[in-house]
C-alpha positions in Angstrom: -30.6 -15.5 2.7 -32.0 -18.4 1.0 -35.0 -16.4 -0.1 -32.5 -13.6 -1.4 -30.2 -15.9 -3.2 -33.5 -17.8 -4.9 -34.4 -13.9 -6.0 -30.8 -13.6 -7.5 -30.9 -17.2 -9.2 -34.6 -16.6 -10.4 -34.0 -13.3 -12.2 -30.5 -13.4 -13.6 -31.6 -12.7 -17.3 -33.9 -9.9 -15.9 -30.4 -8.9 -14.3 -28.4 -9.4 -18.0 -30.8 -7.2 -19.9 -30.9 -4.4 -17.1 -27.1 -4.3 -17.2 -27.1 -4.8 -21.7 -29.5 -1.6 -21.8 -27.0 0.4 -19.3 -24.5 -0.9 -21.7 -26.0 0.1 -24.8 -26.0 3.9 -23.6 -22.9 5.4 -24.9 -21.8 7.6 -22.1 -18.7 8.7 -23.0 -17.5 11.3 -20.5 -14.3 12.3 -22.9 -16.7 13.8 -25.9 -19.4 16.8 -25.8 -21.1 15.1 -28.4 -22.3 12.2 -25.9 -23.8 14.7 -23.4 -27.2 13.3 -24.0 -26.2 10.0 -23.5 -24.5 11.0 -20.5 -27.5 12.4 -19.4 -29.5 9.2 -20.1 -27.1 6.9 -18.4 -27.8 8.8 -15.2 -31.6 8.6 -15.8 -31.4 5.4 -16.7 -29.5 5.1 -12.7 -31.6 7.5 -11.0 -34.7 4.5 -12.3 -33.6 2.1 -10.7 -33.1 3.6 -7.8 -36.5 5.0 -7.9 -37.8 2.0 -8.6 -36.7 0.4 -5.1 -38.7 2.7 -3.7 -35.7 4.5 -1.3 -36.0 6.8 1.3 -34.6 9.4 -1.2 -33.6 9.5 -5.0 -31.9 12.4 -6.5 -30.1 13.8 -9.8 -27.8 16.6 -8.7 -26.6 18.8 -11.7 -22.7 20.1 -11.4 -21.2 22.0 -13.8 -20.1 19.0 -15.6 -21.8 15.6 -15.7 -24.7 14.8 -13.4 -24.3 12.9 -10.0 -27.6 10.8 -8.7 -27.8 9.6 -5.1 -30.2 7.4 -3.1 -30.2 6.5 0.3 -32.4 4.0 2.4 -32.1 4.9 6.3 -33.1 0.8 8.2 -32.1 2.2 11.6 -29.6 4.7 12.8 -27.6 2.2 15.1 -27.1 -0.1 12.4 -23.4 1.0 10.0 -23.8 3.1 6.9 -22.4 2.3 3.6 -21.7 4.8 1.0 -21.9 2.7 -2.7 -19.7 4.5 -5.5 -19.5 3.9 -8.7 -19.1 5.9 -12.3 -21.3 5.7 -15.3 -19.3 7.4 -17.9 -16.9 5.2 -20.0 -13.9 5.4 -22.2 -14.1 6.0 -25.7 -13.7 2.6 -27.8 -11.2 3.6 -30.5 -10.3 1.9 -32.3 -13.6 1.0 -33.5 -11.7 -1.5 -36.0 -10.3 -3.5 -33.5 -13.5 -4.7 -31.8 -14.7 -8.1 -32.7 -18.3 -7.0 -32.2 -19.8 -3.2 -31.9 -18.5 -1.8 -28.4 -21.9 -0.4 -27.8 -24.0 -3.8 -28.3 -23.2 -6.2 -25.9 -22.2 -9.5 -26.6 -21.6 -12.9 -24.8 -18.7 -14.7 -26.0 -17.3 -17.5 -23.9 -19.1 -17.0 -21.1 -17.9 -13.2 -21.2 -19.9 -9.6 -21.4 -18.2 -7.8 -24.2 -19.3 -4.1 -24.5 -17.2 -0.7 -23.2 -17.7 -0.1 -19.8 -18.8 -4.2 -19.3 -16.1 -4.1 -16.2 -15.2 -0.2 -16.0 -17.1 0.5 -14.4 -20.9 0.0 -15.3 -21.1 -4.0 -15.0 -19.2 -4.1 -11.8 -21.0 -1.0 -9.9 -24.5 -2.3 -11.0 -23.7 -5.5 -8.9 -24.4 -3.9 -5.7 -27.9 -2.3 -7.0 -29.1 -5.3 -7.7 -27.8 -6.7 -4.3 -29.8 -4.5 -2.6 -32.8 -5.0 -5.1 -32.8 -8.7 -3.8 -32.9 -7.7 -0.7 -36.2 -5.2 -0.8 -38.0 -7.4 -3.3 -37.4 -10.7 -1.1 -39.3 -9.1 1.7 -36.2 -9.5 4.0 -35.0 -6.5 6.5 -32.1 -4.4 5.3 -29.3 -5.1 7.6 -27.4 -1.7 7.0 -28.2 1.9 6.0 -26.9 2.6 2.2 -26.3 5.1 0.2 -25.5 5.3 -3.3 -23.4 8.0 -5.7 -22.7 7.9 -9.2 -20.6 9.9 -11.3 -20.3 10.7 -14.9 -17.0 11.8 -15.2 -14.6 9.5 -13.3 -12.7 8.8 -16.9 -11.9 12.8 -17.0 -10.3 13.0 -13.3 -13.6 13.7 -11.2 -13.3 17.5 -11.4 -16.7 18.0 -10.1 -16.9 15.2 -7.4 -14.5 16.6 -4.9 -16.3 20.1 -4.8 -19.9 18.0 -4.5 -18.7 15.9 -1.5 -17.4 19.3 0.3 -20.7 20.7 0.0 -22.6 17.4 0.9 -20.6 16.0 3.9 -23.6 15.6 6.1 -25.5 14.2 2.8 -22.3 11.6 2.2 -21.6 10.5 6.1 -20.5 7.2 6.1 -18.8 4.9 8.2 -17.3 2.9 4.9 -17.6 3.4 1.4 -17.8 0.2 -1.1 -16.6 0.6 -4.3 -16.6 -2.0 -7.5 -13.7 -0.7 -9.7 -10.6 -3.1 -9.3 -9.9 -6.3 -10.3 -9.6 -10.3 -8.4 -6.0 -11.1 -8.4 -6.6 -14.0 -10.7 -10.0 -16.2 -12.3 -11.9 -17.5 -9.5 -9.7 -15.9 -7.0 -11.1 -13.5 -5.1 -8.9 -10.6 -4.0 -10.0 -7.3 -2.0 -7.4 -4.7 -2.6 -6.3 -2.8 0.2 -3.9 -0.3 -0.9 -3.6 2.0 -4.6 -0.7 4.1 -5.0 -0.7 8.1 -5.8 0.0 10.0 -8.9 2.2 13.0 -9.7 2.0 13.4 -13.5 4.6 16.3 -15.1 5.3 17.6 -18.1 8.6 18.7 -19.3 9.6 20.9 -22.0 13.2 22.0 -23.6 13.9 24.5 -25.4 17.2 25.8 -27.7 17.7 27.7 -30.6 14.5 29.8 -32.2 14.2 27.1 -35.1 15.0 24.2 -36.2 18.8 23.8 -37.5 20.5 22.3 -39.9 22.7 19.8 -38.2 25.8 19.8 -40.8 25.7 23.4 -40.3 24.7 24.2 -36.4 25.7 20.2 -35.2 28.4 20.6 -32.8 27.9 24.4 -32.0 24.4 24.5 -30.0 23.0 22.8 -27.8 20.7 20.0 -29.2 17.5 19.8 -26.6 16.8 16.4 -27.6 20.0 15.5 -26.1 19.8 17.8 -23.0 16.3 16.2 -22.7 17.7 12.4 -22.8 20.6 13.2 -20.2 18.3 14.5 -17.5 15.6 12.2 -17.9 18.7 9.0 -17.9 19.9 10.7 -14.4 16.7 10.8 -13.1 16.9 6.5 -12.2 20.2 4.7 -11.8 21.0 1.7 -12.9 19.1 -0.5 -9.8 16.1 1.7 -10.7 16.5 3.7 -7.5 15.0 7.5 -8.1 17.1 10.1 -8.0 14.7 12.8 -6.8 16.6 14.6 -3.4 13.9 14.1 -0.8 11.9 11.9 -3.2 12.1 8.9 -0.5 11.5 10.7 2.6 8.1 9.9 3.6 7.7 6.7 1.8 5.7 3.7 4.2 8.0 1.0 4.3 6.7 -2.5 3.5 6.4 -4.6 7.4 7.6 -7.9 7.5 3.9 -9.4 7.7 2.9 -7.6 4.4 6.2 -8.4 2.5 5.1 -12.2 3.5 2.0 -11.7 2.4 3.2 -11.0 -1.1 5.1 -14.0 -1.5 2.5 -16.2 -0.9 0.1 -14.5 -3.6 0.1 -17.2 -6.1 1.8 -15.2 -9.0 4.0 -16.7 -11.8 6.7 -14.5 -13.5 7.4 -16.7 -16.1 4.0 -16.7 -17.2 3.8 -12.4 -16.6 6.9 -12.0 -19.0 5.5 -14.3 -21.5 2.3 -12.7 -21.8 4.2 -9.2 -21.8 6.2 -10.4 -24.8 9.5 -9.5 -22.6 12.4 -11.9 -21.9 13.4 -10.1 -18.7 12.1 -7.9 -16.0 13.2 -4.4 -14.6 12.8 -2.7 -11.5 13.7 -1.4 -7.9 16.6 -3.4 -6.2 16.1 -5.3 -3.8 11.9 -5.7 -4.0 10.3 -8.7 -5.9 7.7 -7.8 -9.1 4.5 -7.4 -7.9 5.8 -5.3 -5.0 7.6 -2.9 -7.5 4.2 -2.6 -9.7 2.1 -2.5 -6.8 3.5 -1.1 -3.4 6.8 0.7 -4.4 7.0 4.1 -6.2 7.9 4.8 -9.7 9.3 7.5 -12.2 8.4 6.5 -16.2 8.6 8.5 -19.1 5.2 8.3 -20.9 5.8 10.2 -23.8 8.3 12.0 -25.7 8.5 14.5 -28.7 11.4 15.8 -31.0 12.7 16.5 -34.2 11.8 14.9 -37.2 9.1 12.3 -37.1 8.1 11.6 -40.8 9.6 9.3 -43.3 13.2 8.9 -44.3 16.1 10.9 -43.1 16.0 14.5 -42.2 19.4 16.3 -40.6 17.7 19.0 -38.2 18.8 19.8 -34.9 15.3 20.2 -33.3 14.7 24.1 -31.5 12.7 21.7 -28.4 12.2 18.5 -26.7 9.2 17.7 -24.8 8.3 14.7 -22.3 5.1 13.6 -19.9 6.5 11.9 -17.0 4.2 10.4 -14.1 5.6 9.2 -11.0 3.3 6.4 -8.6 3.2 7.3 -5.3 2.9 5.5 -1.6 1.9 6.2 1.3 2.6 9.0 2.8 4.4 10.4 0.0 2.5 13.8 -0.8 1.8 14.3 -4.5 2.0 18.3 -4.7 5.4 18.0 -2.2 6.9 15.3 -5.1 6.1 17.5 -8.3 8.0 20.7 -6.4 10.8 18.2 -5.8 10.7 17.3 -9.3 11.1 20.4 -11.1 13.6 21.1 -8.6 15.8 18.2 -9.6 15.2 18.9 -13.6 15.9 22.5 -13.2 19.3 21.7 -11.1 20.2 19.4 -14.2 19.3 21.9 -16.8 22.3 23.3 -18.7 22.5 27.1 -19.1 22.2 26.5 -23.0 18.7 26.0 -23.1 15.6 26.6 -20.7 13.9 23.9 -19.1 10.0 24.4 -18.4 8.2 22.2 -15.9 4.5 21.8 -15.8 2.1 19.6 -13.2 -1.0 18.3 -14.6 -2.5 16.5 -12.0 -2.2 14.0 -9.0 -3.8 12.1 -6.3 -2.8 10.6 -3.0 -2.1 7.4 -2.2 -4.5 5.5 -0.3 -4.6 2.0 2.1 -7.3 0.7 4.7 -6.8 -0.5 7.7 -6.4 -4.6 7.2 -8.0 -4.8 10.8 -10.9 -2.6 9.7 -14.5 -4.3 10.0 -15.6 -3.7 6.8 -12.7 -5.9 5.3 -13.2 -8.5 7.8 -16.9 -8.4 6.8 -16.1 -8.1 2.7 -13.4 -11.5 3.4 -16.4 -13.5 4.6 -19.0 -12.6 1.5 -16.1 -13.3 -1.0 -15.4 -16.8 1.0 -19.2 -17.5 1.4 -19.7 -17.2 -2.5 -16.5 -18.2 -3.9 -15.3 -21.6 -1.8 -12.3 -19.5 -0.8 -10.5 -17.0 1.7 -10.6 -13.7 -0.5 -6.6 -12.4 -0.9 -5.6 -9.3 0.3 -3.2 -7.2 -2.5 -2.2 -3.2 -2.9 -2.6 -2.2 -7.0 -0.1 0.0 -9.0 -3.3 2.3 -10.3 -4.3 5.2 -8.9 -8.2 6.2 -7.4 -8.0 9.3 -6.1 -11.6 9.5 -4.9 -10.4 6.6 -2.5 -8.2 9.4 -0.8 -10.6 11.9 -1.1 -13.4 9.9 0.7 -10.7 9.4 3.3 -9.7 13.0 3.9 -13.1 14.4 3.5 -15.8 11.9 5.0 -13.1 10.7 7.6 -14.5 6.8 5.9 -12.0 3.8 4.6 -12.8 2.2 1.4 -13.8 -1.4 0.9 -12.9 -2.4 -2.7 -14.4 -5.3 -3.7 -13.4 -5.6 -7.5 -15.1 -8.8 -9.5 -13.1 -8.2 -12.9 -9.8 -9.4 -14.0 -6.7 -7.3 -15.0 -7.1 -9.0 -18.6 -10.6 -7.3 -18.8 -8.8 -5.3 -21.4 -10.5 -2.1 -19.7 -9.9 1.0 -21.7 -9.1 -1.0 -24.4 -10.9 -2.7 -27.6 -12.9 -6.0 -26.5 -13.8 -4.6 -23.0 -15.4 -7.5 -21.2 -16.9 -8.9 -18.0 -17.3 -12.4 -17.0 -21.2 -13.4 -16.9 -20.6 -15.5 -13.4 -18.5 -12.6 -12.4 -21.7 -10.4 -12.5 -24.0 -12.6 -10.5 -20.9 -13.6 -8.4 -20.8 -9.8 -7.7 -24.3 -9.8 -6.9 -24.5 -12.6 -4.3 -21.4 -11.0 -3.0 -22.4 -7.5 -2.3 -25.9 -9.4 -0.8 -23.7 -11.2 2.0 -20.9 -8.4 2.9 -24.2 -6.5 3.9 -25.3 -9.4 5.9 -22.0 -9.9 7.2 -21.4 -6.2 8.2 -23.4 -5.7 11.2 -21.6 -8.9 13.3 -19.1 -6.7 13.2 -19.6 -3.8 13.8 
């Protein structure tokens, strides 16, 4: 392994400059104006894979953005790892809040500042450089490796699942390696073994055929805004427990061992509140803050609209009101079932003085990796070898729907090996990624490939 480590140390500047070239490509998938940039980013990755002299590299066109693929088979008896990443990024808006240009990478205080630095160009690039370090050092690569990079993650990956379904044999693997999560804290390596799912809904309440004068009609006609507020208020009780019949029926409860693991995490609740600028926290009764935020289901209003929004007063009784509501789900909740239960409950709470429309926008399955899975054991050893401390095992409150898709379609569990931090401001101005963790990510990935055959 020393020759591989030497290669990584000797090529740090080269790796950084290559990453900077990648980050300079404004591959924004939400905007059709950046279609050429999307293609440039895909070609950039394809060129990097081709430079490794892999057994196969290919750019697959889809009805959306291209999918980049590469594979290297060393021995059919060895474990096969599928590395997944995405090369598309979020829009950088609002631009005025960036201290430096979002697509001109800048290093400040040991951090790389650029859109995509952490999500997900910087993190996914670590695995490509780890493989290069192995091959360039003349070492025999210890596993079979496949790469798949998509360009639509930030818009919901609409063409990835059909691609996987059509290429199950090509993508067959023993596990999926993903670096699109965060460490628990700085210098605190963490492996995410659980992700929440999602059911995203929209509720619209329609009343009179036009906005009405609140003095002339108030008290005589039902106010859609009042109705919507009442419905939302009845979806949860004062203890934070969701009031939808059947909502908790399939929830997989935390084990005593998992709850004890949560208690051992170095979580500072006072600092957490200070960071958020709140004096108190609230959530489901009977659970800790971390449990509520990562391992329990939730229901939250994401947006509300109705009536007059301008300056000053306007005495209006609005004709309609709407809300967007998301529910984070845990194993073994099904997004479609939860969406149906939600719609039934909202409709049952609505009076006959208004009409209510409930729309399901999108969802994603929750996912959990077996803590005894040998891939997790190899990942833990790799983190400890590089960071000098045992990693924490955590769940994450967000959703990466493709993790569940890989599990269902390929029968493969995922290793969520994050090198970023929750403070990296992904999707926000001044996104960053610690330069030291970019390098340590390459080293950890290389160690993972080294250790994996010992457990298989």
